[in-house]
C-alpha positions as CSV (number, residue, x, y, z in Angstrom):
1,M,0.0,0.0,0.0
2,A,1.4,3.4,-0.9
3,I,1.1,6.1,1.7
4,K,2.3,9.7,1.8
5,S,5.4,10.3,3.9
6,G,6.6,13.9,4.1
7,T,7.1,15.1,0.6
8,G,7.0,11.7,-1.1
9,F,5.3,8.4,-1.0
10,M,6.5,5.1,0.4
11,T,5.2,1.6,0.0
12,V,4.1,-0.3,3.2
13,E,3.0,-3.9,3.2
14,V,-0.2,-4.3,5.2
15,K,-1.2,-7.9,5.9
16,R,-4.6,-9.3,6.7
17,G,-5.6,-8.2,10.2
18,Q,-3.4,-5.1,10.1
19,L,-4.1,-1.4,9.7
20,I,-2.0,1.7,9.4
21,F,-2.6,4.2,12.2
22,G,-1.6,7.8,12.4
23,R,-2.1,9.4,15.8
24,F,-2.4,12.9,14.4
25,K,-4.9,11.9,11.8
26,A,-7.0,10.0,14.4
27,E,-6.8,13.1,16.7
28,E,-8.2,15.3,13.8
29,E,-10.9,12.8,12.8
30,L,-12.1,11.9,16.3
31,N,-11.6,15.2,18.0
32,I,-9.8,13.5,20.8
33,D,-6.3,14.2,22.1
34,G,-3.8,12.0,20.3
35,S,-2.1,10.9,23.5
36,T,-5.4,9.7,24.9
37,I,-6.1,7.6,21.8
38,Y,-2.6,6.2,22.0
39,K,-3.0,5.3,25.7
40,H,-6.1,3.3,24.9
41,L,-4.3,1.5,22.1
42,Q,-1.5,0.6,24.6
43,K,-4.1,-0.9,26.9
44,F,-5.4,-3.1,24.1
45,E,-1.7,-4.1,23.4
46,E,-1.1,-4.9,27.1
47,S,-4.2,-7.2,27.2
48,G,-2.9,-9.1,24.1
49,Q,-5.7,-8.0,21.7
50,I,-3.4,-6.0,19.4
51,S,0.3,-5.5,18.7
52,I,1.7,-2.1,17.6
53,E,4.8,-1.5,15.5
54,S,5.6,2.2,15.5
55,N,8.0,4.5,13.7
56,N,8.2,8.3,13.6
57,K,5.5,8.6,10.9
58,F,2.8,6.0,11.6
59,S,2.0,2.7,13.5
60,I,1.0,-0.6,12.1
61,I,-1.6,-2.2,14.3
62,T,-2.1,-5.9,14.1
63,I,-5.2,-7.5,15.5
64,C,-4.2,-10.6,17.3
65,K,-6.1,-13.8,16.3
66,F,-7.7,-11.9,13.5
67,D,-8.1,-14.9,11.2
68,S,-9.7,-17.0,14.0
69,Y,-12.2,-14.2,14.7
70,Q,-12.9,-13.7,11.0
71,N,-13.3,-17.4,10.1
72,N,-15.6,-18.1,13.0
73,D,-17.6,-15.0,12.3
74,I,-17.7,-15.7,8.6
75,E,-18.8,-19.3,9.1
76,E,-21.3,-18.4,11.8
77,E,-22.6,-15.5,9.7
78,Q,-22.9,-17.8,6.6
79,L,-24.7,-20.4,8.8
80,R,-27.0,-17.8,10.2
81,D,-27.7,-16.4,6.7
82,S,-28.3,-19.9,5.4
83,N,-30.7,-20.7,8.3
84,V,-32.5,-17.3,7.9
85,T,-32.8,-17.8,4.1
86,T,-34.2,-21.3,4.6
87,T,-36.6,-20.1,7.3
88,E,-37.7,-17.2,5.1
89,Q,-38.3,-19.5,2.2
90,L,-40.3,-21.8,4.3
91,R,-42.3,-19.0,5.9
92,D,-42.9,-17.3,2.5
93,S,-43.9,-20.7,1.0
94,N,-46.3,-21.3,4.0
95,V,-47.7,-17.7,3.8
96,T,-48.3,-18.2,0.0
97,H,-49.9,-21.5,0.7
98,L,-52.1,-20.1,3.5
99,K,-53.1,-17.2,1.3
100,K,-54.1,-19.5,-1.5
101,N,-56.1,-21.7,0.9
102,K,-57.7,-18.6,2.5
103,N,-58.6,-17.3,-1.0
104,V,-60.1,-20.7,-1.9
105,Q,-62.1,-20.8,1.4
106,N,-63.2,-17.2,0.8
107,D,-64.3,-18.1,-2.7
108,K,-66.2,-21.1,-1.3
109,K,-67.9,-18.9,1.4
110,R,-68.8,-16.3,-1.2
111,A,-70.1,-19.0,-3.5
112,A,-71.9,-20.8,-0.6
113,F,-74.3,-17.9,0.0
114,S,-77.1,-17.5,-2.5
115,K,-80.2,-15.4,-2.1
116,P,-83.1,-17.6,-1.1
117,T,-86.2,-17.9,-3.3
118,L,-89.6,-16.8,-2.0
119,E,-90.6,-20.5,-1.8
120,E,-87.5,-21.5,0.2
121,L,-88.3,-18.7,2.7
122,K,-92.0,-19.6,3.1
123,N,-91.1,-23.2,3.8
124,H,-88.3,-22.3,6.2
125,F,-90.5,-19.8,8.1
126,K,-93.2,-22.6,8.5
127,E,-90.5,-25.0,9.8
128,I,-89.4,-22.6,12.5
129,G,-92.9,-21.6,13.5
130,L,-93.2,-18.1,12.0
131,V,-96.5,-18.2,10.1
132,E,-97.2,-14.5,9.8
133,E,-98.7,-13.7,6.4
134,N,-96.3,-12.2,3.8
135,I,-93.3,-12.6,6.2
136,A,-91.2,-14.1,3.4
137,Q,-91.9,-11.1,1.1
138,K,-91.1,-8.7,4.0
139,F,-87.8,-10.6,4.6
140,I,-86.8,-10.4,0.9
141,A,-87.7,-6.7,0.6
142,H,-85.8,-5.9,3.8
143,Y,-82.6,-7.6,2.8
144,D,-82.8,-6.6,-0.9
145,S,-82.8,-3.0,0.3
146,K,-79.7,-3.6,2.4
147,G,-77.8,-5.5,-0.4
148,W,-78.1,-8.7,1.7
149,K,-75.8,-7.3,4.4
150,V,-76.1,-7.8,8.1
151,G,-74.6,-4.6,9.5
152,Q,-71.4,-4.0,7.4
153,Q,-70.9,-7.7,6.6
154,S,-72.3,-9.6,3.7
155,M,-74.9,-12.2,4.8
156,K,-73.4,-15.6,5.1
157,D,-76.5,-17.7,6.2
158,W,-80.0,-16.5,5.5
159,K,-81.4,-19.2,7.7
160,A,-79.6,-17.7,10.7
161,A,-81.1,-14.3,9.7
162,C,-84.6,-16.0,9.8
163,Q,-84.0,-17.0,13.4
164,T,-83.4,-13.4,14.3
165,W,-86.6,-12.4,12.5
166,L,-88.4,-15.1,14.6
167,F,-87.0,-13.7,17.8
168,R,-88.0,-10.1,16.8
169,W,-91.5,-11.3,15.7
170,K,-92.1,-12.9,19.1
171,E,-90.9,-9.7,20.8
172,K,-93.3,-7.7,18.6
173,Q,-96.2,-10.1,19.5
174,K,-95.5,-9.6,23.2
175,E,-95.6,-5.8,22.7
176,I,-98.9,-6.0,20.8
177,K,-100.5,-8.1,23.5
178,S,-99.3,-5.9,26.3
179,S,-100.6,-2.8,24.5
180,E,-104.0,-4.4,23.9
181,N,-104.3,-5.2,27.6
182,G,-103.2,-1.7,28.6
183,P,-100.6,-0.9,31.2
184,I,-99.9,-3.5,33.8
185,F,-101.3,-1.5,36.7
186,T,-104.6,-1.2,34.9
187,R,-104.8,-4.9,34.3
188,I,-104.2,-5.6,38.0
189,H,-107.1,-3.3,39.0
190,K,-109.4,-5.0,36.5
191,D,-108.4,-8.4,37.7
192,N,-108.9,-7.5,41.4
193,G,-111.8,-5.4,40.8
């Protein structure tokens, strides 16, 4: 590697795990006193993590056990990347498969609902005990006006909606009977009276 030295250039061989370090350049780049930086580097050297070869222009810092750190890291990283890639591929494949299944199920659900005929409704209302005249026509008119939706959702099962109509019809019948008999306190007086 060629580096500037004074007025000329000199060639310095830098091996794997080495770097060229200039205390004054580091001081300028890091905004830290050069002697402080050098003291920290000496602590790394004392602990055996690096070795420093210095001259009056620069230092060559060698990271001890660089290859063993790099090989393990590279192998571990490659293994992690491989595992992540495999996991992502499986997950993506499963997600795609689930989406396809969900779309098929949704298509089946959409296809499963079909608007009942007037005859089907009349027969079903008879089966569940709702015999009010024209109830099937009222049901169809009501849900036609709502686009066959229950709240914000498309209707999935018209027979379940018929059950709700039966419940409401019974409630309405109770209200009609109670209004025919008058308020409760009036009935009590009539009965006692």
